[in-house]
C-alpha positions as CSV (number, residue, x, y, z in Angstrom):
1,M,11.2,28.2,-83.6
2,R,13.2,30.3,-81.1
3,K,14.3,32.9,-83.9
4,S,10.5,33.2,-85.0
5,L,9.5,33.9,-81.4
6,I,12.1,36.5,-80.9
7,V,11.1,38.3,-84.2
8,L,7.4,38.3,-83.5
9,A,8.2,39.6,-79.7
10,A,10.2,42.5,-81.3
11,C,7.4,43.3,-83.8
12,G,4.9,43.6,-80.8
13,F,3.3,40.3,-81.3
14,F,2.7,37.5,-78.8
15,A,0.9,34.1,-78.8
16,V,-2.0,33.3,-76.4
17,D,-3.4,29.7,-76.7
18,G,-1.8,29.4,-80.1
19,A,-3.4,32.5,-81.5
20,F,-1.1,35.7,-82.1
21,C,-2.3,38.9,-80.9
22,M,-1.1,42.4,-81.3
23,P,-1.3,44.6,-78.2
24,G,-3.4,47.8,-78.9
25,V,-5.4,46.3,-81.8
26,A,-8.5,45.7,-79.9
27,A,-8.4,48.9,-78.2
28,D,-8.0,50.7,-81.6
29,S,-11.0,48.8,-82.9
30,A,-13.0,49.7,-79.8
31,Q,-12.0,53.2,-80.2
32,A,-12.9,53.5,-83.9
33,N,-16.4,51.8,-83.0
34,K,-17.0,54.5,-80.2
35,A,-16.0,57.2,-82.8
36,D,-18.4,55.8,-85.3
37,K,-21.2,55.8,-82.9
38,A,-20.5,59.1,-82.0
39,S,-20.4,60.4,-85.4
40,E,-23.6,58.7,-86.1
41,E,-25.1,60.3,-83.0
42,L,-23.9,63.7,-84.2
43,S,-25.3,63.3,-87.6
44,N,-28.6,62.3,-86.0
45,L,-28.8,65.3,-83.8
46,R,-27.8,67.7,-86.6
47,Q,-30.6,66.2,-88.7
48,E,-33.1,66.5,-85.8
49,K,-31.8,70.0,-85.1
50,L,-32.4,71.0,-88.9
51,K,-35.9,69.8,-88.7
52,A,-36.5,71.6,-85.3
53,A,-35.1,74.8,-86.8
54,E,-37.5,74.7,-89.8
55,V,-40.5,74.1,-87.5
56,R,-39.4,77.0,-85.5
57,Y,-39.0,79.4,-88.2
58,N,-42.6,78.6,-89.4
59,A,-44.1,79.0,-85.9
60,V,-42.2,82.3,-85.4
61,I,-43.4,83.8,-89.0
62,A,-46.8,82.8,-88.2
63,S,-46.5,84.6,-84.8
64,Y,-45.1,87.6,-86.2
65,K,-47.9,87.9,-88.9
66,A,-50.3,87.7,-86.1
67,E,-48.4,90.5,-84.4
68,T,-47.3,88.4,-81.2
69,Q,-43.5,88.2,-82.1
70,V,-41.1,91.1,-82.9
71,I,-39.2,91.2,-86.2
72,S,-35.9,90.3,-84.7
73,S,-37.3,86.8,-83.8
74,V,-38.0,86.3,-87.4
75,Y,-34.3,87.1,-88.2
76,E,-33.2,84.9,-85.4
77,A,-35.2,82.0,-86.4
78,S,-34.0,82.2,-90.2
79,R,-30.5,82.6,-89.0
80,D,-30.5,79.5,-86.6
81,W,-32.1,77.4,-89.6
82,K,-29.3,78.6,-91.8
83,E,-26.7,77.7,-89.3
84,A,-28.5,74.1,-88.7
85,A,-28.4,73.8,-92.5
86,Y,-24.8,75.0,-92.9
87,E,-23.7,72.5,-90.2
88,Q,-25.4,69.6,-91.8
89,A,-24.0,70.5,-95.3
90,S,-21.1,68.3,-96.5
91,S,-20.4,70.2,-99.6
92,K,-19.9,73.9,-100.9
93,K,-23.0,73.4,-102.9
94,E,-24.9,72.4,-99.6
95,R,-23.4,75.3,-97.7
96,L,-24.3,77.9,-100.4
97,A,-28.0,76.5,-100.6
98,A,-28.2,77.0,-96.8
99,L,-27.1,80.7,-97.2
100,E,-29.2,81.3,-100.3
101,D,-32.4,80.0,-98.4
102,H,-31.6,82.3,-95.7
103,R,-30.9,85.1,-98.0
104,K,-34.4,84.5,-99.8
105,R,-36.2,84.5,-96.4
106,M,-34.5,87.8,-95.6
107,T,-35.2,89.4,-98.9
108,D,-38.9,88.3,-98.6
109,L,-38.9,89.9,-95.1
110,Y,-37.4,93.1,-96.3
111,Q,-39.7,93.4,-99.4
112,K,-42.7,93.0,-97.2
113,T,-41.6,95.4,-94.5
114,H,-40.4,97.9,-97.1
115,A,-43.8,97.9,-98.8
116,L,-45.6,98.5,-95.5
117,W,-42.8,101.5,-94.8
118,D,-43.7,102.8,-98.2
119,A,-47.3,102.7,-97.5
120,G,-46.9,104.2,-94.2
121,R,-48.7,101.1,-92.7
122,R,-48.2,99.4,-89.5
123,G,-45.3,96.9,-89.7
124,G,-43.3,99.1,-91.8
125,E,-42.1,101.4,-89.1
126,S,-38.6,102.7,-89.6
127,D,-36.7,100.3,-87.1
128,K,-38.3,97.2,-88.7
129,D,-37.6,98.5,-92.2
130,A,-34.0,99.4,-91.4
131,S,-33.5,96.2,-89.5
132,A,-34.9,93.9,-92.3
133,H,-32.6,95.9,-94.7
134,F,-29.6,95.2,-92.8
135,W,-30.5,91.5,-92.5
136,E,-31.1,91.2,-96.2
137,L,-27.8,92.9,-97.1
138,Q,-26.0,90.7,-94.4
139,A,-27.3,87.5,-96.1
140,K,-26.3,88.7,-99.5
141,I,-22.6,89.3,-98.3
142,W,-22.6,85.7,-96.6
143,V,-23.6,84.3,-100.1
144,L,-21.0,86.1,-102.0
145,E,-18.1,85.3,-99.3
146,E,-19.1,81.5,-99.5
147,K,-19.0,81.7,-103.4
148,A,-15.6,83.2,-103.2
149,K,-14.3,80.6,-101.0
150,P,-12.1,77.7,-102.9
């Protein structure tokens, strides 16, 4: 019996009221539980952020069409939506989808702005056309860079 207690004590075990315990196991379990809760909360917040980014983009684009927002607000809202989707992504395919969706929004913005620029109409001013073109090119580059990643 004495040899068993010495071996158990040397391995970090001890007995309390007939039950064997190992110091640190309960603490490790509590830390793991806290980490799981934090991870779940983070996931929930990211999901809420993604939904909020989509709602924001749609509100901004509507305001831009009503001429109460500047074009850079459209880009910023789309970029933020892309970032929220990218953060939420758990695979390369999902990250690529986030970037592709942003690219599509920027391509659409540029096509509409450029058509107005070609027609010499309001909304197609040089600064808006150049900005939309830049943002579309930037989005295309981000997609290609993601595709090139392993």
